N, C-alpha and C positions, 0 to 999 in steps of 0.2 A: 757722378755720372751713373746713369741707369744701366742695368744689366740688359743683355739681349732679351732674357724672358720678361723682365718688366716691360720692355717696350713692345713685345709680342702681345702682352696682356693688355696694353693700352689700346693696341691696333684692334684687338678683338673686341674690346669694349665699344670702341668707336663705331664698329660695324654693327654691333648688337643693337644699336638704337634703331636700326632700320630693319623691317621685316621684308619689305618688298626688294626684290633683286634689282629692279629698275633704280631704286633709290641707292642701292649698294654700287651699281655701275656709275651713277652719278657721283658719288663719293670718291670712287677711284678716278674718274676723270678730273675732278676737282683737285685731288692729291697730285696728280700728274701736272696740271696747270700751275700749281703753287710752287712747282720745282723750279729752281734757277735753271734758265736755258744753258746748255752745255756750250763752251767755248768752241768756236768753229775749228780751232786747231786740234781739237781731240776727236773730231769726226772723221776718223780715219779708218782705213781697212782693218788694221790690227784691232782696233777697239769695237769693231761689229761683232755681235755675238752670233756664232753659228747656231742654226737650228731654230730661228725665230722667224716667222713668216714676214713680219714687218721688220724694219731696220731698227735696231737698238744699239747704241753705243755706250760702252761702259769704261770709264776711266778710273783707275785706282791710284792712289798716292799714299806713300808712307809718312806719316807725320808724328813724331815722338812716340814711335812704337805701335801706332794705331793707324789702321787702314781707313782712308777716307775715299768714299766712292762718289762719283758723279756719273750722272746718265741722262740720255735723252732717247726718245723714240719718235718716229713720224706717225705713230698710231696712238690715239687717245687713250683707249684702255690699257694697253701695253705700257704707256708711259706712267699710267697709275700704278701698275703692277710693280715696276722697277722702282718707282718712288716708294712704294711700301718697303720693298726689300732694303733700299737704302736707309730708310728711316729705322729699320730694326737693326741693320748690320753694320752701317757706317760708323766710324770712330771707336771701332773695338780692335783688340789685338788679332793678329793671325790665329792664334790658339783658340780664342773665344769664338771666332767665326767658324773655325774648322769643327769646334765641339758643339756648336749650336744645334739643338733640336729644333727646326723650324716648324713647330706644331701649329703655328697661326694659320698656315696655309690651308691644313685640313679643317681647322676650327672655323674658319671663314666660309669654308665650302667652295673655295676658289676652284679647285679642280674640277668639281661636278658642273659648275656654272660657266666655265670657259669652254670654248670650242677645243676640240682635241689639239688642233694646231697652236692654240694660245697656251693651252696646258703644257704642250711640249716645250714651248717658248719659255714658259715660267720655269720649268726644269732646267732648260739651257741656261738661264739667267743665274740660277742658284749654283749650278755647276761652275760657270764662269767666276762668280764671286769667290767660290771655294778654291779654284785655281789660282786666282790672284794671292789668296790668303796663303796658299802652299808655297807660291813662288817668292812671296815676302819673307816667309818663315825660312825657306832655304838660304835666301840672301843674308838674313840675321845670323844664322847659324855659321856662315862663311866668315862673317865680320867678327864673330865672338872669338 
């Protein structure tokens, strides 16, 4: 199993193949399109992320001590962004997710190249993922 940092480095490398931001956007859109569509039953109000301009649903499930994320968005670029976050963070323990330094976001230059609303949306997605990790961690502590 790869670490979060190994996965971040893979993503950084994948994007470094392209100089032009149009190509990077295309890569984001492709990543979003490769993602499994989210089951309709998860497209609920509770799963909608606050603070995103477009609609983004995030579903989290605990499997063998690791959190598995699934998500979907009705906007292409946003779908790509959440796909990136899932690629890096899904399948890790709550602690690994909470302690992760998500340096790939800065390395890719995502914040600079996204509109401010999308950039805020990205931060909202990260925050929501961490909230799930905290909740699962608390649940684990109760059961211990």
